[in-house]
N, C-alpha and C positions, 0 to 999 in steps of 0.2 A: 855431286855434292848437293844436298838439300838444304836450303836456307829457309828459316822459319819466320813468318810474320804473323802476328796476332793483332788485328786491328779492330777495335771495338768502337762503333759509332752508332749513336742513337738519335736520329733526327725525326722520328715519328712518321716514317713513310707509311703508305697505305698497305693493307694486307695483300693486294694484288701485286704491288711492287715487290713485296717480300717473297711471294711465291715465285715470281719470275727470276729473282736473283738466286734463290735456292735451287731452282731447276737448272739455271745456267751454270751454277757452280757445283753441280752434282759430281759424285766421285768418278763416274764414267766419263764425264766431259772434261774434268779438270786436267788430267795428264795429257789427254789427246789434243784438245784445243790449244791450251796454253803453251804446249811444247813447240807448236808451229807459229807462235806469235812472237815477233822480235821483241816486244815489250816485256816478255817473260823469258828472256833468253837464258836466265840463270836457274831455270827449273824451280821456281819458288813454290813451296808448299804452303798454301794459305788456308787458315781456318777462319771462317767468317761467322760471326754471330748475327743476329737478326738486325734488320734495318740498314744493311750495308748496300750502297748503290754500286753498280758496276763501274761507273766512272771513278768513284772514290777508290775502288780496289785497284784500278789501273794506275791512278796517280800515286797511291801509297806504294805499290810495288815498284814503280819506276824510281822512286826516291830511295827506297830501303831494300833494294834487291840483294845487297851484299850483307845485310845486317839481320840479326834476329831482333825483332821489334815488337813492342806492345804499346799501343796508343789508345787512350780512353778519352772520349769527348762527349759531353752531354750538352746539347744545345738548348733543349727545351726543359724548363725547370718544373715540369710536372712531377708529382710524387711517384707515379708508376715508372716514369722514365729513370729517375734517380735511383729508385730501388732496383731497377733492372741493371743499371750500371754497377751498383754495389755487388749484386749477385754474381755477375759475370766476371767482375774484377777478382773477386775472391776465388771463384772456381778456376779462372785462368791461371792465377798465380799458384794455386795449389797443385794443378795438374801439370803446368808447363814452366813453373818457376825456375827450374834448373837449366832450362834452355833459353831463357830470355836474357839477352845481353844489353838491350837498350829499352828504356822505359820512359814513356812520356805521359804526363797527366795534365789535362787542360781543365781549368776551373776546379781544382782539387778541393776547394773549400766545401763542396757539396758532399764530399766523402767524409764520414765521421772518422775520428781517430781510432775507434774500436774496429773499424773495417780496414783502414789504411795501414795501421801499424803491423798487424799480422800478415797482410799482403806483401808489404815491403820486406818483411823478414824472410819470406819465402824466395826472394830473388837473390839467391846465393852467388850467382855468377854475373850479376849485372855490372856493366862497365860505364854506361851512360844513363843519367836520370835527368829529365826535364820537367820542371814544375812551372806551370803558367797560371797566374791568378791564385796563388796559394796563400794560406795563412801562415804567419810566422811560426806558430806552435807546431805545425806539421813537419817542419824541417828537423826537429829534434829526433825524429824516428829514423834519420839517415845514419846508419852505423855500419855501412858496407865497407869492409876493408879493401875490396878489390875495385872500388869505384874510381874511375879515372877522369870522368867529365861530369860536371854538374852545372845545369842552367836553371836559374830560379828567377821568377818574376813575382815579387811579393806585393799584393794589393791590399791585404788586410793584416792588421797586427798593431802592436804597441809601437810608439815612437819614443826613442830611436830603436832601430832594428839591430839586434845583437847578432854577431857572426860567430859566436862561440861554438855553434854546432859543427863547424868544420874541423874542430880539433880532433875528432875521431876519424876523419877521412885522410889518413896519412899518405895515401897513394894518389891523391888528386894531381892531375896535370893541367886540367882546364877548369876554371871557375868563373862563372858569369852570373852576377847578382844584380838585379834591377829592382829598385824600390824608390818610392816617393818620399821615404822618411830618411832621416839622418842615420848613419851606421856607426855602431860601436863594437867593442869586442874584438878589435883587430889583434889582440894578444894571441888569438888562436893561430895567426899566421906562422908562428914559430914552429908549429907542428907540420906545416906543409913544405917539407924539404924538397919535394919533387915538382912543385907547381911551376909551370912554364908560361901559362897564359891566364891573365887575370883581367876581368872587366867588372867594375862595380861603381856605385855612386860615391863620389868623393866625399870623405868625411869633413865636417866643418871645424873640428877641433884639432889643433896642431899636434897635441900630445899623442893622438892616434897614429900619426904618420911614422913615428919612430919604429913601429913594428914591421913596417914593410921591408926593412933591411934584412929580415930573416929569410926572405924569398930569394935565396942566392941563385937559383936557376931560372928566375923569371926572365922571359924573352920578350913578351908582348904585354903591354899595360894600356888599358882604356879607362879613362876617368870621365864620368858623366856628372853634371851638376845642374844648376839653375842659373841662367843668365841674370836673374834679378838679384843675385847675391854676389857680393865681392868676395873672392876667395883668396885675395893676396895675403892678408895678415895670417891666415891659417897655413897657406901653402908655401909662402916665402919664408925660407929659413936659411941662415948663413951656412949651416951644415949641409943643407940640401940632400936629404936622405936618398933621393933617387940616384944620386951620383955613385952610391955604393953598390948599385945593381950592375955588376960588371958584364952580365950577359944580356942586358936589355938592348934590343935592336929596333923595336917598334914602339912608339908612343902615340896614343890616340887620345886627344883632349876634346870633349864635346860639351857644349852648352855651359861654358864657364865664362865668368866676367873677370877681367884683369884691369883694375883701375889704377893701381900703383905704378909709378914711373919705373921702378925696378921690380917688375913682377916676375913670376915664375918662368915665363917664356924667355926671359933674358938669361936664365940659368941653363937652358937647354944645351948650350955649347959645352957645359961641363959633363954631359953624359958621354962616357968614353967610346962606346961602340954603337951609337944610335945611327941606324941606316934608314928608317922610315919614320916620318913625322906627319900626323894628320891633325889639323885644327879644324873642327867642325862647328860652325855657328858660334864662334867665340866673339865676345865683346871686349874691346880694348880701348884704352884712352889714347889720345894723340901722342903724348910723351912716351907712353909704353910702346906704341907702334914704332916710333922712331928708334928706340933702344933695341927693340926686338929685331928690326932689320939689320942693325949693326952686328948683333950677336949671332944672327942666323948665318952670316957669311963665315963664321968661325967653326961651324960644324964640319969637322974634317972628313967624316965618313958618310955623310948623308947622301943617300942614293935616290930616295923617293920622297917627294914633298907634296902634300895636298893641303891647300889653304881655303877656308871658307869663313870669312869674317862677316858676321851678321851686321855689325855696325861699329863705326869708330865713335866712341862716346865723346860728348862735348862738341858736336858739330856747330860751327858758327856760320859757315857758308859753303858753297860748292868747292871752294879751294881745299877744304878738308878732305873731300872725296878724292880730289886729285892727289892730295898728300898720301892718302891710304894707298892708292894705286902706285904712286912713285916709290913709297917705302918698300912695297913688295917687290917691285922691279929691282930696286937697289940691293935688297937682301938676297934675292935669288941669283942675281948676277955674280955675286961672290962665290957661288957654288959651281962655277964653270968647269972645274976639274973633276968633280965627283958626281954631280947630279945626273941621273939617268932618266928620271920621269918627273914631270911637274904638272900637277892638276890645280887649276885656279878656278874656284867657284866664286863668281863676282856678283855683287849686288847691283841690280839694274838702276837703282836710284843714283843719280849723278851721271848716267849715260843719256845719250840722246840719239834719236833717229833722224837722219837728214836724207833728203831725197837724192841729192847729188853731192858726193864728197870725194874729191880727188879721183874722179873717173869711176867711182863705184856707186851704183844706184842703191838707195835704201840701206845705207851702211849704218851700223851701230858704232857710235863714236864714244871713246873714253877720253878722259883728261889725265895727262901725266905731265910732270914737270919737265921742262926742256933739258935740264941738267942731267936727267936720268935716261935720256934717249941717245941714240947715236949722233955723232957730229954731223952726219949727212942730213939729218932732219932739222938742223938748227936754222937753215936759211929759208925755211918755209913759214909763212905767217898766214893765218886764216882770219877773215873778217869777224867771225863769231867767237874768237878766242876771248875769254873773260879778262885775262891778264896777260902781259907779255911773257910771264914766266910759265904759263900753262899751255900745253900743246894738246889739241884734239888729235886722237889717233884711232884708226879703225882697229877692230879686233884682229883681223888678219895681219895688219901691219905689226901689231904688238907681238903676235905669235912669231912672226918672222924675226923680229928683233931678239926675242928671248931664245929662239932656236940658235941664232947666230952667236949669241953670248954663251949659251950653254953647250956649245960644241955639238950641235945636232942631237941633243937629248929630246926625248919624247915630251912634247908640250901640248896641253889641252886646256882650253878655256871654256867654262860653262857659265852661261848667264842665268841669273835668277832674281828673285825679288824677296828682300827681307827674310832671308833664311830659308825660303822655299825655292828650290832650284828646279826649273822646268826647262824643256826644250825651248829653243829660241822662238819657235813659231807661236808660243803662247802669248807673247807680248811684242809682236813685230809689226803691228799696224803702222804704216808710214806716217810720219809726222812732218809738218812743214819745216822749212830750213831753220826758222827761229825755234829753238828748243823750248819745251815746256819747263816749268819750274822744277827744281830737284825734288825727288820723292814721288813724282807723278808716275803711276803705273801705266804701262802701255796696254791697250785693249786688244782682246783676241779677235782674230778674223777667221772665218770658216775655212778658207783655203789659203794655205801659206806657201809661198814660193821663195822663202828666205834662204840665205846661204847657211849651210851647216858649218859652224865654226869649230866643231869638235875635231 
């Protein structure tokens, strides 16, 4: 079976490079050489237009060997390069449009609508379309009834961005929309009866949320926002529309701020079949954090949990850092019967590096309340403990405690700084026994011999 890939790339390579590429990909060499190369085990028939590097061909084929694919990328904004892109896009869609099932367009704002619209119309059997760096007006040319997956990154357009263009895409199952603007036009969701996976920028107006209940088959939902904005008044609703999504099993919340004591996170327990919860770089108040940990333990079917709290708002002192760690431990401990995997991305502010700690050299120490640890740890006191109620604990010790409480579930702790999570060796330079003030970032060292806590 022959799989078709059409990859257009215009990087302005030299003429010599172009000749070498064309010679290497000659018709006589294509079937003979590539059939013996394990990277082309699926006998990919590849049509290559000019300025395609051999390495790019190998990479493209390894990724897309089972798909029919067309990808267009214009890196240099010269007039002749853009015109070349337009020409080959039109020719490719005219000649091979019926064979193309997957279409990707990078920086599509360079292509005028007079060229883009007829080209898209020729893709009669396309299943997947990806637009990166597009203009909002270009999306209204998507009228493909057979389209199943749409990924859009909107960089230019009016604010707010209207999603009414999806009303004609009745067979969509995957929809991913990324924009820096607010979104409206969620009324179009009532036409997406088959949608199962949705990722988009969370709207700021509460009246837009009522339309999400039309997505009866929705299984995964990702909401992205801006941590500088409080979303509680818009997202918190006594009716809690997400509760009506009976098939929702995965919820991903990213870059949102929760300032209210009774925020949306406290309503997660009301989701009937939620199995996976991901909190990525969220900001939350102290009172909201405490309530969230209480409600988290009531998630009856939760199997996978990933937490990444960028900061607990209204820090007063380092005791609040210990409070954050303690509340997470308390909430997760209530999932001992269901949780199978727990990933905790921790902020390194509030941690300290000590040269010798409980027989461990250069250990990274966290602070957790005594009452949230095992009874066996209560008889230990350390001279650098800030308060009697706060216990310094190593990362490995905390993993051990969590595994014991969660009945041997998979536990992973990743240390990072202020929302950017890096391997531990990026900030593991040994510090003296007396810790630095909270919020101080650890410096990198060239050769790291630290312990891998993952």
